[in-house]
C-alpha positions in Angstrom: 17.5 -21.1 100.0 18.6 -24.1 102.0 20.2 -26.9 99.9 18.1 -29.9 99.3 19.6 -32.9 101.1 18.0 -35.3 98.6 19.6 -33.4 95.7 23.0 -33.4 97.4 22.7 -37.2 97.8 21.9 -37.6 94.1 24.9 -35.5 93.1 27.1 -37.5 95.5 25.9 -40.8 94.0 26.5 -39.5 90.4 30.0 -38.6 91.4 30.7 -42.1 92.8 29.1 -43.6 89.6 31.5 -41.5 87.5 34.4 -42.8 89.5 33.2 -46.4 89.1 32.6 -45.8 85.4 36.2 -44.5 85.1 37.4 -47.8 86.4 35.2 -49.7 84.0 36.5 -47.6 81.1 40.0 -48.1 82.3 39.5 -51.9 82.2 38.0 -51.7 78.7 40.9 -49.5 77.5 43.4 -51.9 78.9 41.9 -55.0 77.3 41.5 -53.2 73.9 45.0 -51.8 74.2 46.6 -55.2 74.8 44.6 -56.9 72.0 45.4 -54.2 69.5 49.1 -54.2 70.5 49.3 -57.9 70.1 47.6 -58.0 66.7 49.4 -54.9 65.3 52.8 -56.4 66.4 52.0 -59.6 64.4 51.1 -57.4 61.4 54.2 -55.2 61.8 56.6 -58.2 61.8 54.7 -60.5 59.5 53.2 -58.3 56.7 55.7 -55.9 55.1 52.9 -54.2 53.1 51.0 -53.3 56.2 53.8 -51.8 58.3 52.4 -48.2 58.2 48.9 -49.4 59.3 50.4 -51.7 62.0 52.6 -48.9 63.3 49.6 -46.6 63.6 47.7 -49.4 65.5 50.7 -49.9 67.9 50.7 -46.1 68.6 46.9 -46.2 69.2 47.2 -49.2 71.6 49.9 -47.4 73.6 47.5 -44.4 73.8 44.8 -46.7 75.1 47.0 -48.1 77.7 48.1 -44.7 78.9 44.5 -43.6 79.0 43.7 -46.6 81.2 46.3 -45.5 83.7 45.0 -41.9 83.6 41.3 -42.9 84.0 41.9 -45.2 87.0 45.5 -45.3 88.4 44.2 -46.9 91.5 42.7 -49.9 89.6 45.9 -50.3 87.6 48.1 -50.2 90.7 45.9 -52.6 92.6 45.9 -54.9 89.6 49.7 -54.9 89.4 50.3 -55.6 93.1 47.3 -57.9 93.5 47.1 -61.6 93.0 45.9 -61.2 89.4 48.7 -58.8 88.7 51.3 -61.3 90.0 49.8 -64.0 87.9 49.8 -61.8 84.8 53.4 -60.6 85.5 54.5 -64.2 85.9 52.8 -65.3 82.7 54.3 -62.3 80.8 57.8 -63.2 82.1 57.3 -66.9 81.2 56.1 -65.9 77.7 59.1 -63.6 77.1 61.5 -66.3 78.4 59.9 -68.9 76.1 60.3 -66.6 73.0 63.8 -65.7 74.0 64.8 -69.4 74.2 63.2 -70.0 70.8 65.1 -67.1 69.2 68.4 -68.2 70.9 68.0 -71.8 69.6 67.3 -70.5 66.1 70.3 -68.3 66.1 72.5 -71.2 67.5 71.2 -73.6 64.8 71.7 -71.0 62.1 75.3 -70.4 63.1 76.0 -74.1 63.3 74.5 -74.6 59.9 76.7 -71.9 58.4 79.7 -73.9 59.7 78.4 -77.1 58.1 77.0 -78.7 61.3 73.4 -79.8 61.9 72.4 -79.2 58.3 69.5 -81.4 57.1 67.5 -81.2 53.9 64.1 -82.6 54.8 62.6 -82.3 51.3 61.5 -85.5 49.7 64.0 -85.2 46.8 66.7 -83.2 48.6 66.3 -80.3 46.2 68.2 -77.9 48.5 71.3 -80.2 48.7 74.2 -79.7 46.3 75.2 -82.9 44.4 78.4 -84.7 45.6 79.9 -83.8 42.2 79.5 -80.1 42.8 80.8 -80.4 46.4 83.9 -82.2 45.2 84.6 -79.5 42.6 84.0 -76.7 45.1 86.3 -78.2 47.7 89.1 -78.4 45.1 89.0 -74.8 44.0 92.5 -73.4 44.9 92.2 -69.9 43.3 90.1 -66.9 44.2 86.9 -66.7 42.2 84.4 -63.8 42.4 80.8 -64.0 41.0 79.3 -60.7 39.9 75.5 -60.9 39.6 73.9 -58.4 37.3 70.3 -58.2 38.2 67.7 -55.4 38.5 66.2 -55.5 42.0 62.4 -56.1 42.2 60.8 -53.0 43.9 58.5 -55.3 45.9 61.5 -57.1 47.4 60.0 -60.5 46.5 62.1 -61.5 43.5 62.1 -65.3 43.6 65.0 -65.5 41.1 67.2 -63.3 43.2 66.5 -65.4 46.3 67.3 -68.6 44.3 70.6 -67.1 43.2 71.5 -66.0 46.7 70.6 -69.3 48.2 72.7 -71.2 45.7 75.7 -68.9 45.9 75.5 -69.0 49.7 75.8 -72.8 49.5 78.8 -72.4 47.2 80.6 -69.9 49.4 79.9 -72.0 52.5 81.8 -74.9 50.9 84.6 -73.0 49.1 86.3 -70.1 51.0 87.9 -69.0 47.8 84.5 -68.1 46.2 82.8 -64.8 46.8 80.0 -62.8 45.1 78.4 -59.4 44.8 75.3 -57.9 43.2 75.3 -55.1 40.7 72.3 -53.2 39.4 73.1 -52.7 35.7 70.7 -49.8 35.4 72.3 -47.9 38.2 75.9 -48.9 37.2 75.9 -49.3 33.4 79.7 -48.9 33.4 80.1 -52.1 35.3 77.9 -54.0 32.9 79.9 -52.6 30.0 83.2 -53.5 31.7 82.0 -57.2 31.8 80.4 -57.0 28.3 77.0 -57.7 29.7 74.2 -56.5 27.4 71.4 -58.8 28.6 70.5 -59.5 32.2 70.0 -61.1 34.6 73.5 -62.5 34.1 76.3 -63.7 36.3 80.0 -63.5 35.5 82.5 -65.8 37.3 85.9 -64.2 37.3 89.2 -65.8 38.1 90.9 -63.0 40.1 94.5 -64.4 39.6 94.4 -64.4 35.8 91.4 -62.4 34.9 89.5 -65.1 33.0 85.8 -64.4 32.9 82.9 -66.7 32.2 79.4 -65.2 31.9 76.1 -67.0 32.3 73.0 -65.5 30.7 69.5 -66.6 31.8 67.9 -66.7 28.4 66.4 -69.1 25.9 68.7 -71.4 24.1 67.9 -73.8 21.2 66.9 -77.2 22.3 66.0 -76.2 25.9 63.2 -74.5 27.7 63.2 -70.8 28.6 65.6 -70.1 31.4 63.4 -69.3 34.4 66.2 -69.8 37.0 69.9 -70.3 37.1 70.9 -73.8 37.9 73.6 -75.5 39.9 75.0 -76.9 36.7 75.3 -73.4 35.2 77.4 -72.3 38.1 79.6 -75.4 38.1 80.3 -75.1 34.4 81.3 -71.5 34.7 83.5 -72.3 37.6 85.3 -75.0 35.7 85.9 -72.7 32.7 87.1 -69.8 34.9 89.5 -72.1 36.8 90.9 -73.5 33.5 89.7 -77.1 34.1 88.9 -78.8 30.9 85.7 -80.9 30.5 86.0 -84.4 29.3 84.2 -85.1 26.0 81.7 -87.9 25.7 80.6 -88.8 22.2 77.1 -90.2 21.5 76.8 -92.3 18.3 74.2 -91.1 15.8 73.0 -91.9 12.4 71.3 -95.3 13.1 67.9 -94.3 14.5 69.2 -93.8 18.0 67.1 -91.7 20.5 68.0 -88.1 20.2 67.3 -84.7 21.7 63.6 -83.9 21.0 63.3 -80.4 22.4 63.6 -77.4 20.1 62.7 -73.7 20.1 59.3 -74.6 18.7 58.8 -77.7 20.9 59.8 -77.1 24.4 58.4 -80.3 25.8 60.7 -83.4 25.2 59.1 -86.5 23.9 58.9 -89.6 26.0 61.3 -91.6 23.7 63.9 -88.8 23.6 67.5 -88.8 25.0 67.2 -85.3 26.5 67.4 -86.1 30.2 70.3 -88.5 29.7 72.3 -85.7 27.9 71.3 -83.2 30.6 72.5 -85.7 33.2 75.9 -86.0 31.5 76.2 -82.3 31.3 75.4 -82.0 35.0 78.3 -84.4 35.7 80.4 -81.8 33.8 80.9 -83.6 30.6 80.8 -82.0 27.1 78.4 -84.2 25.2 79.0 -84.3 21.4 77.0 -86.3 18.8 79.2 -88.2 16.3 78.2 -89.6 12.9 81.0 -91.9 11.7 79.9 -91.8 8.1 80.5 -88.1 8.2 83.4 -87.8 10.6 85.2 -91.1 9.7 87.1 -91.2 13.0 86.5 -91.2 16.7 88.5 -88.2 18.0 91.5 -88.6 20.3 89.8 -86.5 23.0 87.0 -89.0 23.4 86.7 -89.9 27.1 84.0 -92.4 26.2 81.7 -93.5 23.3 78.0 -94.1 24.0 75.9 -96.4 21.8 72.2 -96.3 22.7 69.4 -98.2 21.1 70.3 -98.2 17.4 67.6 -99.3 15.0 69.6 -99.4 11.8 72.9 -101.3 11.3 76.4 -100.1 11.0 78.2 -99.9 7.7 81.3 -102.0 7.4 83.5 -98.9 7.6 81.8 -97.7 10.8 82.1 -101.2 12.3 85.9 -101.1 11.6 86.3 -97.6 13.1 84.6 -98.7 16.4 86.5 -101.9 16.5 89.8 -100.1 16.0 88.8 -97.6 18.8 88.1 -100.4 21.3 91.4 -102.1 20.4 93.3 -98.9 20.9 92.1 -98.6 24.5 88.7 -97.1 24.0 85.9 -96.6 26.5 82.5 -97.7 25.3 79.0 -97.9 26.9 76.7 -100.0 24.7 73.0 -100.2 25.5 71.6 -102.7 23.0 68.1 -104.0 22.9 67.2 -107.5 21.9 66.2 -106.4 18.4 69.5 -104.5 17.9 71.1 -104.9 14.4 73.6 -107.7 13.9 76.8 -105.7 13.3 76.3 -103.8 16.6 76.1 -107.2 18.4 79.0 -108.5 16.4 81.2 -105.6 17.7 81.6 -107.5 21.0 81.9 -111.0 19.7 85.7 -110.4 19.3 85.8 -110.2 23.0 83.7 -113.3 23.5 80.4 -111.6 24.4 77.0 -112.6 22.8 73.8 -110.6 23.2 70.6 -112.6 22.9 67.9 -111.6 20.3 65.1 -112.6 22.7 63.9 -110.8 25.8 64.3 -112.0 29.4 61.1 -112.6 31.4 61.1 -112.7 35.2 58.3 -114.2 37.2 59.4 -113.0 40.6 60.8 -109.5 40.2 59.1 -107.4 37.5 57.2 -104.1 37.1 53.4 -104.4 37.5 52.1 -107.2 35.3 54.9 -106.8 32.8 57.0 -110.0 33.0 59.2 -108.7 30.2 60.2 -105.6 32.4 62.5 -107.2 35.0 62.9 -105.2 38.2 66.5 -105.4 39.5 66.6 -105.0 43.2 69.3 -104.7 45.8 67.2 -106.7 48.2 67.4 -109.7 45.9 71.1 -109.5 45.5 70.9 -108.6 41.8 73.6 -105.9 41.8 77.4 -106.4 41.9 78.3 -104.8 45.2 82.1 -105.0 45.3 83.9 -101.9 46.3 86.4 -102.4 43.5 83.6 -101.6 40.9 81.3 -99.2 42.7 78.9 -98.7 39.7 76.0 -100.5 41.3 77.1 -100.6 44.9 74.6 -97.9 46.1 71.8 -98.6 43.7 68.5 -99.9 45.1 66.2 -100.5 42.2 66.5 -100.4 38.4 64.1 -101.7 35.8 64.5 -102.6 32.1 61.5 -102.5 29.7 62.6 -105.4 27.5 66.1 -106.6 28.1 68.3 -109.2 26.4 70.6 -111.7 28.2 74.3 -111.3 27.8 76.3 -114.5 27.5 79.9 -115.5 26.7 81.0 -117.6 23.7 83.0 -119.9 25.9 82.3 -121.2 29.4 83.7 -118.8 32.0 86.4 -121.2 33.1 87.7 -121.5 29.6 88.2 -117.8 29.2 91.5 -116.1 30.1 91.2 -113.7 33.1 91.4 -110.6 30.9 88.4 -111.7 28.9 86.2 -112.7 31.8 83.3 -110.2 32.0 82.1 -109.0 35.4 78.3 -109.3 35.8 77.1 -106.1 37.4 73.3 -106.7 36.9 71.4 -110.0 36.7 67.9 -111.2 36.8 66.5 -113.6 39.5 66.7 -117.4 39.3 63.0 -117.4 38.3 63.7 -115.9 35.0 63.8 -117.3 31.5 64.5 -116.2 27.9 61.1 -115.7 26.2 61.0 -116.7 22.6 57.4 -115.8 21.9 56.5 -112.4 23.3 52.9 -112.8 22.1 52.4 -115.6 24.6 54.5 -114.8 27.7 54.7 -118.0 29.7 57.3 -120.5 30.7 57.0 -123.6 28.4 59.2 -126.2 26.8 60.5 -123.9 24.1 61.9 -121.5 26.6 65.2 -121.7 28.4 65.0 -121.9 32.2 66.3 -121.2 34.8 68.0 -117.9 35.3 69.7 -115.8 36.6 70.8 -114.1 33.4 73.4 -111.4 33.2 71.8 -108.2 31.7 74.6 -105.9 32.4 78.4 -106.7 32.2 81.7 -104.8 32.2 85.1 -105.8 30.9 88.6 -104.5 31.1 90.8 -106.2 28.6 93.9 -105.7 26.4 93.3 -108.7 24.0 90.6 -110.1 21.8 89.4 -113.7 21.9 91.6 -114.6 18.9 94.6 -112.8 20.2 94.4 -114.7 23.5 95.3 -117.8 21.6 97.4 -116.7 18.6 99.4 -113.7 19.9 101.4 -112.6 22.8 101.0 -108.9 21.8 98.9 -106.8 24.1 96.7 -103.8 23.2 96.1 -100.7 25.4 93.5 -101.6 28.0 90.0 -101.1 26.8 87.0 -100.6 29.1 83.5 -101.7 28.1 80.1 -101.7 29.7 77.3 -103.6 27.9 73.7 -103.4 29.0 70.9 -105.4 27.4 68.4 -102.5 27.1 68.4 -98.8 26.1 64.8 -97.9 27.0 65.5 -97.5 30.7 67.3 -94.1 30.0 64.7 -92.7 27.6 63.0 -89.5 28.9 59.9 -91.4 30.2 62.0 -93.8 32.4 65.1 -91.8 33.2 64.1 -90.3 36.5 62.3 -93.4 37.9 64.1 -95.4 40.6 67.8 -95.5 40.1 67.8 -95.7 36.3 69.7 -92.4 35.8 72.3 -93.4 38.4 73.1 -96.7 36.7 73.6 -94.8 33.4 75.7 -91.9 34.8 77.7 -94.1 37.1 78.6 -96.3 34.1 80.0 -93.2 32.3 81.8 -92.1 35.4 83.5 -95.5 35.7 84.5 -95.5 32.0 86.0 -92.0 32.2 87.7 -92.8 35.5 85.8 -90.2 37.4 85.3 -92.6 40.3 84.6 -89.8 42.8 81.5 -88.8 40.8 79.9 -92.2 41.2 77.1 -91.6 43.6 73.4 -91.5 44.1 72.4 -88.2 42.6 69.8 -85.7 43.9 66.4 -86.4 42.3 64.5 -83.9 40.3 62.3 -81.5 42.1 58.8 -82.8 42.5 55.9 -80.4 42.2 53.9 -80.4 45.4 51.7 -77.4 44.9 48.5 -76.7 46.8 46.2 -74.9 44.3 43.9 -72.5 46.1 41.6 -69.7 44.8 41.9 -66.2 46.3 39.2 -66.8 48.9 40.9 -69.9 50.1 44.3 -68.3 50.2 42.9 -65.4 52.2 41.3 -67.8 54.7 44.5 -69.8 55.2 46.5 -66.6 55.6 44.3 -64.8 58.0 43.2 -67.8 60.0 46.8 -68.9 60.5 47.7 -65.4 61.8 44.7 -64.7 64.0 42.9 -68.0 65.0 45.7 -69.4 67.2 46.3 -66.1 69.2 42.6 -65.6 69.7 42.1 -69.2 70.8 44.8 -68.7 73.4 43.3 -65.4 74.4 39.9 -66.9 74.7 41.2 -69.8 76.9 43.1 -67.2 79.0 39.9 -65.2 79.6 38.0 -68.4 80.6 40.8 -69.3 83.1 40.8 -65.8 84.5 37.0 -65.7 84.8 37.0 -69.0 86.7 39.8 -68.0 89.0 38.7 -64.4 89.8 
């Protein structure tokens, strides 16, 4: 039978349609292969939990690309050598060069930051920056210290506490070449934990290699503090000081007269607003040992006292206590007194021997005050209310401090009648538009009030004589150092971390104890800036940030290709 020419023509058309279809499927396989390869690469490098799935998708995308070449090698070759292929190749090269430059810049910045250059903490409160006090201590370490961290690894690899310890120790080792650290899993190496007498973990042991002195830190609950969720910079510094044999200075805080105290306990983890907790914590972060002292019980101020703090007493001293403190000052003592306008008389009388009088009335300021509270003067650097001389750097770098009810500090004699060693230095004062308010129920300047200011509300004195001795005796005592502030409320828990209140308090103690290098503006507390999302919102943010930008760029690329084809 003769072949049917019409049937032959149909078969030939079907063959060409199959060939054309192969080219179509090749194009589809190419597009799908590129998209799947792009998405799976993001998943592989960005989501550790999906690595197996993303690896399978990468293999599948490679198979699709190989299949595209097999189905229509002619189309692939014509695409590569054609105009579109050249454009695509150029775009690919530019993309790879761009990412290479980004990676190179990141590596360069990382290496420079490791050497101490180009480091910048851009957080609002500089929470990733070590305090100047810690940096000074680390720079002065002249013996080899090794920190052994006993911590069980988290199987998920997302242990926030481990990361926090690593980040902190990395900062320490970057500053001090004499400090190193290593991690030990106490469950895999119980012998190492036994060697260092570690029974609870996580724990860190700082060891002085030269003399074998070891100082452990346990992350656990302690009376009077919250549960330890993380190790702190202060924990590490304290352990370093002990392991290197440096003794902490002891600061005594007077108690027994209704002064603010530590208000946290095992049963009450939240400090009260009127407590002294944050001030004590600040002193400990400056590497002081803080010890309460009750003079009725102890009957003496110990010789190791670097300073004595008197803060907001409500009840008066006994005569014996008065004499003990008076004797301490005359023997060259260091004292920080923060006395409110309503402070008991014997506390105020303590300083009359040195010619200083504290007013029993509060100072009001009509120009610089907090909100509508005229009796809460706002002390500002911009108003020239701080003593800014380099010789006394307590307030040199302060910007703003406020006092919720403050008394004026005056002298018994005019300043020009006082001997030089009894002339107090005013470190803080109110504005000229201030007055001493005698009726707090009706705060307004009237005839019964004294005007104008400014009034000293913070003074310091270095002296070796009393007011009587300056006239009657040529004998000189050891030099005493005193700082007197007309308010104690500004360092209570509620106010401590506002403005520069804490820096005024801690700088005053640093000056009294002659730790001049510690006087600085300290890093502020970490501010919680959480974005609270439910699971659906978290998933939307996560997936949209991963896929929307790439697909938008891909969509734009397709439009450009379609318009230029």
